[in-house]
SERO-4910 file (N, C-alpha, C, O; in steps of 0.05 Angstrom, whole numbers):
BEGIN
 pado doro    nc1    nc2    nc3   cac1   cac2   cac3    cc1    cc2    cc3    oc1    oc2    oc3
  Met    A   2246   2889   2057   2258   2865   2074   2240   2845   2089   2234   2822   2091
  Ile    A   2238   2861   2096   2188   2842   2115   2170   2820   2112   2157   2803   2125
  Glu    A   2177   2830   2074   2167   2816   2057   2188   2792   2053   2178   2770   2049
  Thr    A   2202   2792   2054   2209   2779   2039   2224   2752   2068   2220   2728   2067
  Leu    A   2241   2765   2091   2242   2752   2124   2208   2738   2121   2204   2716   2111
  Gln    A   2194   2750   2128   2165   2730   2138   2154   2710   2100   2141   2689   2097
  Phe    A   2167   2729   2079   2160   2683   2074   2185   2671   2066   2185   2657   2045
  Trp    A   2204   2673   2077   2222   2662   2078   2216   2637   2112   2222   2614   2117
  Ala    A   2203   2657   2125   2194   2654   2157   2182   2628   2146   2194   2607   2147
  Val    A   2147   2631   2131   2138   2618   2126   2146   2582   2107   2135   2560   2110
  Val    A   2173   2592   2086   2181   2567   2084   2192   2553   2091   2189   2531   2081
  Ala    A   2212   2556   2112   2225   2534   2132   2211   2527   2144   2219   2507   2156
  Leu    A   2172   2537   2153   2163   2523   2193   2152   2500   2153   2151   2476   2154
  Leu    A   2148   2509   2138   2127   2489   2122   2148   2476   2114   2140   2456   2103
  Gly    A   2170   2478   2113   2190   2460   2109   2185   2439   2133   2179   2416   2127
  Leu    A   2188   2445   2153   2197   2438   2174   2160   2429   2179   2160   2422   2202
  Gly    A   2144   2428   2173   2118   2416   2175   2117   2388   2166   2110   2369   2180
  Val    A   2130   2387   2128   2124   2372   2110   2147   2345   2128   2144   2321   2132
  Phe    A   2167   2365   2136   2191   2340   2141   2180   2329   2161   2191   2307   2161
  Phe    A   2158   2329   2187   2165   2321   2202   2128   2303   2207   2121   2284   2221
  Thr    A   2114   2321   2185   2101   2295   2170   2106   2273   2155   2092   2255   2147
  Phe    A   2123   2276   2154   2130   2253   2119   2144   2233   2141   2146   2208   2138
  Val    A   2157   2250   2171   2179   2215   2187   2151   2213   2207   2152   2206   2230
  Ser    A   2136   2217   2199   2114   2213   2230   2093   2191   2208   2081   2173   2220
  Thr    A   2089   2192   2172   2080   2172   2158   2092   2155   2158   2078   2136   2167
  Val    A   2128   2145   2147   2141   2126   2147   2151   2113   2170   2167   2094   2170
  Gly    A   2135   2133   2206   2143   2115   2218   2130   2091   2226   2138   2069   2231
  Val    A   2095   2107   2226   2076   2086   2225   2072   2068   2210   2055   2050   2216
  Leu    A   2092   2068   2182   2083   2051   2161   2107   2037   2158   2116   2032   2135
  Arg    A   2125   2027   2187   2155   2016   2193   2139   2013   2217   2115   2009   2214
  Leu    A   2146   2013   2237   2141   2003   2260   2123   1989   2275   2098   1993   2277
  Pro    A   2144   1963   2290   2118   1935   2283   2094   1932   2299   2078   1913   2298
  Asp    A   2093   1954   2316   2077   1950   2339   2056   1971   2346   2062   1993   2339
  Ile    A   2030   1967   2361   2015   1983   2362   2027   2012   2370   2023   2034   2359
  Tyr    A   2044   2006   2391   2052   2007   2413   2068   2045   2403   2060   2069   2404
  Ala    A   2101   2026   2394   2104   2044   2369   2091   2062   2340   2098   2082   2328
  Arg    A   2076   2047   2336   2056   2075   2326   2041   2100   2331   2034   2123   2325
  Ala    A   2040   2076   2347   2018   2106   2379   2037   2131   2369   2034   2152   2355
  His    A   2064   2112   2389   2088   2127   2398   2100   2149   2372   2106   2173   2375
  Thr    A   2102   2139   2357   2112   2171   2338   2095   2186   2325   2103   2208   2316
  Ala    A   2060   2177   2321   2043   2191   2302   2029   2202   2336   2006   2210   2341
  Ser    A   2038   2200   2343   2029   2232   2379   2053   2252   2361   2053   2277   2358
  Gln    A   2071   2235   2353   2094   2262   2370   2115   2279   2358   2122   2300   2369
  Thr    A   2130   2267   2329   2112   2269   2294   2103   2287   2289   2114   2308   2285
  Asp    A   2068   2282   2290   2047   2287   2277   2043   2308   2288   2047   2326   2271
  Thr    A   2036   2319   2311   2040   2344   2330   2054   2358   2324   2047   2382   2321
  Leu    A   2086   2347   2319   2116   2373   2311   2109   2376   2276   2119   2394   2264
  Gly    A   2095   2360   2266   2089   2370   2241   2061   2395   2236   2060   2418   2227
  Ala    A   2051   2385   2241   2018   2407   2247   2028   2431   2258   2027   2453   2248
  Gly    A   2038   2426   2277   2050   2448   2299   2070   2466   2270   2064   2489   2265
  Phe    A   2087   2455   2257   2107   2479   2240   2078   2489   2222   2067   2510   2215
  Ala    A   2077   2461   2219   2050   2486   2180   2032   2500   2191   2015   2510   2176
  Leu    A   2028   2506   2219   2001   2520   2236   2012   2549   2236   2002   2571   2231
  Ala    A   2038   2539   2242   2054   2571   2255   2065   2576   2223   2056   2599   2221
  Ala    A   2072   2573   2208   2073   2582   2179   2050   2599   2177   2054   2623   2175
  Val    A   2017   2585   2176   2000   2594   2177   1999   2608   2192   1977   2599   2200
  Ala    A   2005   2636   2214   1999   2647   2222   2017   2664   2225   2016   2684   2239
  Val    A   2043   2652   2202   2068   2669   2210   2057   2694   2185   2055   2719   2189
  Ala    A   2049   2679   2159   2028   2680   2128   2014   2710   2140   2018   2734   2137
  Phe    A   1998   2694   2152   1971   2717   2156   1975   2752   2161   1967   2774   2154
  Gly    A   1999   2735   2182   2005   2768   2200   1986   2767   2228   1983   2747   2243
  Trp    A   1973   2799   2231   1968   2788   2249   1927   2805   2241   1915   2827   2241
  Gln    A   1922   2768   2235   1887   2775   2227   1868   2757   2244   1882   2750   2263
  Gln    A   1849   2749   2247   1835   2737   2262   1829   2712   2245   1808   2701   2252
  Ala    A   1844   2699   2222   1856   2678   2220   1872   2670   2231   1873   2645   2233
  Thr    A   1891   2683   2241   1925   2680   2257   1908   2665   2286   1910   2641   2288
  Val    A   1895   2679   2303   1879   2673   2318   1864   2646   2316   1868   2627   2331
  Tyr    A   1849   2647   2300   1850   2613   2291   1859   2586   2292   1849   2570   2307
  Ser    A   1887   2578   2270   1914   2587   2267   1914   2580   2302   1916   2556   2307
  Val    A   1913   2592   2320   1940   2590   2350   1918   2568   2356   1919   2544   2361
  Leu    A   1892   2590   2354   1873   2565   2377   1878   2540   2361   1889   2524   2376
  Leu    A   1874   2532   2343   1881   2503   2338   1903   2488   2335   1907   2464   2333
  Leu    A   1916   2507   2337   1951   2487   2348   1944   2478   2378   1935   2458   2388
  Phe    A   1950   2499   2384   1934   2479   2414   1924   2466   2426   1929   2456   2448
  Phe    A   1892   2465   2404   1872   2453   2406   1903   2400   2401   1911   2379   2412
  Val    A   1903   2428   2366   1920   2391   2361   1940   2389   2392   1927   2381   2411
  Phe    A   1961   2394   2396   1977   2403   2420   1963   2383   2440   1975   2367   2454
  Ile    A   1941   2385   2438   1926   2369   2470   1911   2340   2454   1913   2318   2463
  Thr    A   1896   2348   2429   1881   2314   2431   1903   2295   2419   1905   2272   2428
  Asn    A   1915   2301   2404   1937   2285   2386   1957   2273   2411   1975   2267   2396
  Pro    A   1962   2270   2424   1981   2252   2452   1964   2245   2466   1972   2224   2477
  Thr    A   1933   2254   2477   1922   2248   2491   1897   2226   2469   1883   2212   2483
  Ala    A   1894   2225   2443   1884   2208   2419   1900   2185   2430   1893   2164   2440
  Ala    A   1941   2202   2422   1960   2161   2417   1960   2148   2453   1970   2126   2456
  His    A   1952   2157   2469   1953   2148   2501   1929   2133   2491   1930   2110   2482
  Ala    A   1902   2152   2495   1880   2124   2495   1884   2094   2477   1876   2070   2481
  Ile    A   1900   2108   2458   1905   2085   2438   1919   2068   2442   1917   2056   2421
  Ala    A   1933   2054   2454   1961   2051   2474   1937   2037   2497   1924   2016   2496
  Arg    A   1938   2056   2515   1922   2045   2541   1899   2022   2533   1889   2009   2551
  Ser    A   1888   2018   2504   1852   1999   2499   1867   1972   2496   1863   1950   2506
  Ala    A   1898   1989   2466   1904   1962   2463   1923   1944   2486   1933   1921   2483
  Ala    A   1925   1957   2505   1943   1945   2533   1927   1922   2545   1933   1899   2548
  Glu    A   1896   1942   2552   1876   1942   2558   1869   1922   2546   1879   1906   2562
  Thr    A   1859   1907   2526   1845   1895   2518   1877   1857   2503   1871   1837   2490
  Gly    A   1905   1864   2515   1910   1846   2513   1933   1837   2510   1946   1821   2523
  Val    A   1942   1861   2473   1960   1868   2451   1985   1862   2469   1995   1877   2486
  Glu    A   1989   1849   2466   2035   1835   2467   2047   1865   2455   2036   1878   2438
  Pro    A   2063   1871   2463   2088   1899   2449   2102   1868   2436   2105   1846   2445
  Leu    A   2109   1883   2410   2140   1868   2409   2155   1857   2417   2145   1840   2432
  Leu    A   2172   1857   2416   2194   1853   2435   2223   1836   2412   2221   1815   2400
  Thr    A   2247   1854   2414   2269   1830   2401   2270   1817   2413   2261   1818   2436
  Glu    A   2288   1789   2396   2303   1769   2414   2336   1775   2406   2347   1782   2385
  Asp    A   2344   1769   2431   2377   1773   2415   2386   1752   2404   2378   1731   2413
  Pro    A   2399   1752   2389   2403   1739   2358   2426   1715   2365   2428   1696   2350
  Asp    A   2445   1718   2389   2453   1697   2402   2434   1680   2420   2438   1656   2425
  Asp    A   2419   1689   2427   2404   1671   2439   2381   1648   2428   2371   1628   2438
  Ala    A   2375   1662   2401   2378   1652   2380   2381   1617   2374   2371   1597   2365
  Asp    A   2403   1629   2388   2418   1605   2362   2426   1584   2402   2425   1559   2404
  Asp    A   2430   1598   2419   2439   1578   2437   2416   1565   2436   2422   1541   2441
  Asp    A   2385   1568   2432   2369   1558   2422   2358   1540   2407   2342   1521   2408
  Ala    A   2370   1550   2394   2376   1528   2366   2393   1499   2372   2386   1476   2377
  Thr    A   2418   1510   2371   2433   1491   2389   2426   1467   2404   2431   1443   2400
  Thr    A   2406   1485   2433   2402   1450   2452   2371   1446   2438   2357   1432   2453
  Ala    A   2363   1450   2425   2344   1435   2404   2363   1410   2386   2361   1387   2392
  Val    A   2370   1414   2377   2386   1399   2352   2412   1376   2376   2424   1358   2365
  Glu    A   2415   1383   2411   2434   1370   2415   2407   1356   2439   2416   1351   2461
  Ser    A   2374   1351   2434   2371   1351   2466   2351   1327   2440   2339   1307   2447
  Glu    A   2354   1338   2406   2342   1305   2399   2367   1293   2389   2362   1285   2366
  Gly    A   2393   1288   2395   2417   1274   2401   2408   1260   2427   2411   1236   2427
  Glu    A   2398   1268   2447   2404   1250   2463   2373   1242   2468   2370   1236   2492
  Ile    A   2349   1239   2454   2333   1225   2453   2329   1206   2442   2312   1190   2450
  Gln    A   2351   1199   2410   2354   1180   2395   2369   1162   2403   2372   1142   2389
***
Protein backbone atom coordinates (compact mmCIF):
# COMPACT_ATOMS: atom_id res chain seq x y z
CA MET A 1 0.00 0.00 0.00
CA ILE A 2 2.79 2.44 0.86
CA GLU A 3 4.56 1.76 -2.42
CA THR A 4 1.38 2.57 -4.31
CA LEU A 5 0.76 5.72 -2.27
CA GLN A 6 4.35 6.85 -2.82
CA PHE A 7 4.07 6.18 -6.55
CA TRP A 8 0.88 8.22 -6.92
CA ALA A 9 2.30 11.03 -4.80
CA VAL A 10 5.31 11.21 -7.13
CA VAL A 11 3.04 11.14 -10.20
CA ALA A 12 0.83 13.91 -8.78
CA LEU A 13 3.79 16.10 -7.82
CA LEU A 14 5.44 15.62 -11.21
CA GLY A 15 2.16 16.36 -12.97
CA LEU A 16 1.81 19.61 -11.03
CA GLY A 17 5.44 20.46 -11.77
CA VAL A 18 4.96 19.93 -15.49
CA PHE A 19 1.70 21.91 -15.47
CA PHE A 20 3.19 24.97 -13.78
CA THR A 21 6.31 24.84 -15.94
CA PHE A 22 4.09 24.71 -19.02
CA VAL A 23 2.08 27.69 -17.75
CA SER A 24 5.34 29.56 -17.23
CA THR A 25 6.47 28.78 -20.77
CA VAL A 26 3.18 29.95 -22.26
CA GLY A 27 3.32 33.09 -20.14
CA VAL A 28 6.82 33.97 -21.29
CA LEU A 29 5.83 33.45 -24.92
CA ARG A 30 2.49 35.27 -24.78
CA LEU A 31 2.93 38.18 -22.38
CA PRO A 32 3.76 41.55 -23.92
CA ASP A 33 6.68 43.05 -21.99
CA ILE A 34 9.68 42.29 -19.83
CA TYR A 35 7.87 43.03 -16.58
CA ALA A 36 5.00 40.60 -17.15
CA ARG A 37 7.38 37.96 -18.46
CA ALA A 38 9.66 38.25 -15.45
CA HIS A 39 6.62 37.99 -13.18
CA THR A 40 5.32 34.78 -14.71
CA ALA A 41 8.77 33.26 -15.03
CA SER A 42 9.59 33.85 -11.40
CA GLN A 43 6.32 32.65 -9.91
CA THR A 44 5.12 29.73 -11.97
CA ASP A 45 8.56 28.43 -12.88
CA THR A 46 9.56 28.42 -9.22
CA LEU A 47 6.38 26.57 -8.34
CA GLY A 48 6.91 24.04 -11.15
CA ALA A 49 10.50 23.39 -10.09
CA GLY A 50 9.36 23.10 -6.49
CA PHE A 51 6.80 20.43 -7.29
CA ALA A 52 9.30 18.52 -9.46
CA LEU A 53 11.96 18.58 -6.74
CA ALA A 54 9.38 17.55 -4.16
CA ALA A 55 8.56 14.56 -6.38
CA VAL A 56 12.26 13.66 -6.46
CA ALA A 57 12.44 13.88 -2.68
CA VAL A 58 9.37 11.66 -2.26
CA ALA A 59 10.67 9.16 -4.82
CA PHE A 60 14.06 8.74 -3.12
CA GLY A 61 12.69 8.54 0.40
CA TRP A 62 15.13 9.11 3.26
CA GLN A 63 18.45 9.17 1.41
CA GLN A 64 21.26 11.61 0.85
CA ALA A 65 19.76 12.55 -2.54
CA THR A 66 16.64 13.76 -0.74
CA VAL A 67 18.69 16.18 1.31
CA TYR A 68 20.30 17.49 -1.89
CA SER A 69 16.95 17.94 -3.60
CA VAL A 70 15.52 19.81 -0.59
CA LEU A 71 18.60 22.08 -0.55
CA LEU A 72 18.20 22.63 -4.28
CA LEU A 73 14.53 23.44 -3.74
CA PHE A 74 15.49 26.06 -1.15
CA PHE A 75 18.09 27.50 -3.55
CA VAL A 76 15.51 27.74 -6.36
CA PHE A 77 12.98 29.43 -4.07
CA ILE A 78 15.56 32.07 -3.16
CA THR A 79 17.23 32.68 -6.54
CA ASN A 80 14.33 32.66 -9.05
CA PRO A 81 12.35 35.57 -7.54
CA THR A 82 15.59 37.45 -6.84
CA ALA A 83 16.72 37.09 -10.45
CA ALA A 84 13.33 38.19 -11.78
CA HIS A 85 13.42 41.24 -9.51
CA ALA A 86 16.93 42.09 -10.71
CA ILE A 87 15.86 41.80 -14.35
CA ALA A 88 12.79 43.98 -13.84
CA ARG A 89 14.76 46.57 -11.89
CA SER A 90 17.45 46.68 -14.55
CA ALA A 91 14.81 47.18 -17.21
CA ALA A 92 13.23 50.00 -15.21
CA GLU A 93 16.57 51.71 -14.62
CA THR A 94 17.46 51.59 -18.31
CA GLY A 95 14.16 53.22 -19.21
CA VAL A 96 12.14 50.31 -20.56
CA GLU A 97 8.51 51.41 -20.38
CA PRO A 98 5.83 48.84 -19.51
CA LEU A 99 3.29 48.24 -22.24
CA LEU A 100 -0.04 49.56 -21.05
CA THR A 101 -3.35 48.73 -22.62
CA GLU A 102 -5.46 51.56 -23.89
CA ASP A 103 -9.18 51.84 -23.42
CA PRO A 104 -10.81 51.07 -26.80
CA ASP A 105 -13.36 53.83 -26.18
CA ASP A 106 -10.56 56.38 -25.80
CA ALA A 107 -8.98 55.28 -29.09
CA ASP A 108 -12.30 55.82 -30.90
CA ASP A 109 -12.67 59.28 -29.36
CA ASP A 110 -9.15 60.24 -30.45
CA ALA A 111 -9.83 59.13 -34.03
CA THR A 112 -13.11 61.10 -34.08
CA THR A 113 -11.36 64.18 -32.70
CA ALA A 114 -8.65 63.91 -35.34
CA VAL A 115 -11.21 63.69 -38.15
CA GLU A 116 -13.20 66.62 -36.72
CA SER A 117 -10.09 68.75 -36.40
CA GLU A 118 -9.10 68.00 -40.00
CA GLY A 119 -12.54 69.19 -41.12
CA GLU A 120 -12.12 72.45 -39.21
CA ILE A 121 -8.75 73.18 -40.79
CA GLN A 122 -10.10 72.99 -44.33
